[in-house]
N, C-alpha and C positions, 0 to 999 in steps of 0.2 A: 867156160864156167859151167855150162850145162852138163858136160861130161864129168867134170869133177863132182858136181852135185849128185849125179846118178851113181857115181862110185861111192861117195861118202854117206849119202842120206839114209841108207838102211841102218846105219849104226848111230844115227842121231836119236837121242831119246824122244819118244813121241810126245813128251810133256813140254818140249821146247816151244817157247811162245810163238815162233814163226809158223808152227803147225796148228796153233790153237783155233779150233773150229767149234763154234757154238751152234747147237741145234736151232735155237731161236735167235735170229739176228735182229738186234734192236737199232743199231746204227751202222750205216754203210757209207763209205767214201766212194764217190763215183767221179772218176777222172774222165773228162770228155775232151778229146783231141780234135780240134777243127782247124780250118785254115784262117789266114788273115785276110784273104781276098774272096770276092764273090766270083761268079762266072766259072765255077768248078763243076758244072753239071750237077749230077746228083750227089756229089761228094759230101757236102755239108748236110743236105737234107736227109740223106741216108743215115748219117751219124745222129742227127736230131731224132729221127724215127726210132732208132735203136735205144738211145738214151731216154726218150720220153716213154717208150714202152716199159722200160725198166723202172722208171720213176713211178709210173702208174701202178705197176705190179707191187712196188715197195709201199706206196701209199695205201693200197688195198690191204696189205698185210700189217699196216700200222708201224712200219719201219721208218725211222728217221734217216734221211739221206743228206749228206753234205756234198755239195758239188764243188769240184775243182775243174776249172775250165781253162783250156789253152786255145788261143786263137781268137782273133777279133770277131769273127762271125759267130762263134759260140757264145762269147761274152755278150754281144748285142742281143742274140736270140734269147738267152736265159734271163737277161735283165728285163726284157720285154714280156716274155711268156711265163717266166718264173719256173722254178724257184730261183732266187738270187744265189749266185755262186758264193761259197765261203772263201774261195781263193780263186784268183784269175790272173792270167798273164797273156799278153799279146807279143811278148819279147822273144819268143822262140823262133819265129820266122820260118823260112823254107828249109833251112838247114840247122836244126837245133844242135847246140854244142853239147858235148858229153857232160860238161860241168853243169849246165842248166838242168839237164835231165837228172843227173845224180843228185842235185840239190832238191829237186821235186821228189825224187824217189826216197830221199832221206826224210823229208817232211811226212810223206805217207807212211813209211816204215815206222818212224818213231810214234806217230799217232796210233798206229795199229798196236805196237808193242805196249804203249801206255794204256791201251784199252779204250781210247777215244772212239774207235769204231771196230766192229767185229769182222769186217771184210773190206777189201779194197778192190774195186772193179774198174775196168778201163773200157770206154766206148771209143772205138777208133776204126779206121780202115785197116784191114789186114791184107797183106800181099801173099798170095799163094802161088801165082805164076803170072807171066805177062798178060794173059787173057783172063785171069781170075783174081779179082780183088773185090772185097765186100766189107761193108760196115759190120762190125761184130762186137760182142761183149766178151772181155777176157777177165778172169779172176787173177789178180796179181798176188793177193794175200787173202787167206792163209795159204801157205805152200802145201803141196801134196807130197807126202814121202814116196820115194821110189821103192820098188821091190828089189831085194838083193839078187844079183845075177850069179854070184858065187859065194862061197862060205868064208873066203878070206877077207879079213878086215884090211883096208889099205893102211900102209905105214906112212904116217905123216909126222913131221917133227913139231913139237910144241904141245901145250895143253889142249886137250880136245875141245874144251869150251871156247877157247880163243879161236881155234880153227873153225869151229862150227859157226860162231858169230860172224867171223870175217866172210866165210863162204856164203852164208845165207844172206847177209847184207849185200854182198857183191852180186849174188844171183838176182835179187830184187832189182838192183840198179841196172844190171845188164838186160833183164827181161823188159824193163820199162824203156830202156834205150832202143831195144829192138822194135818195140811197138811204135815208138816215134819214127824210127827209120822206115818202117813199113808204111806208116801213115803219110809220109811225104814222098814215097816212091812214085 
């Protein structure tokens, strides 16, 4: 999906709602992926630190933040410490299904496209190599257009709008699924 996106994105109109980036962000959706269990060493606490630093930064800017929390530990933490999550689930487990992740990706994507929030960010553990994992913040939406590598437009069958919508929706889903897989690795 990433390679198809890199090939097609230079020809997607920059006005496409998936690329909509506002100078002043008034509302942000922050998805926090934590575990259902404790005894994970610094895993949950590192994610909390990243998420809370971002929440503090957003509060200082006067930006509203809606929390979407996955994992029992994150749900407990934010119910106690605040702010309360707008959406929460402890049903993902250690091996989230692609259907569960796609359903959540669709919720976040539709909220972004309807203008309910200006950005979707994910606080999770990222896997870089067997010895290098760390909690980090990833911007899921808006998407960033790629630069064209060649002058030829790819030939794809079907209306460009349908191809674009399918491609960008699938890209958001696959990127979120990758983040979930990295978080449980």
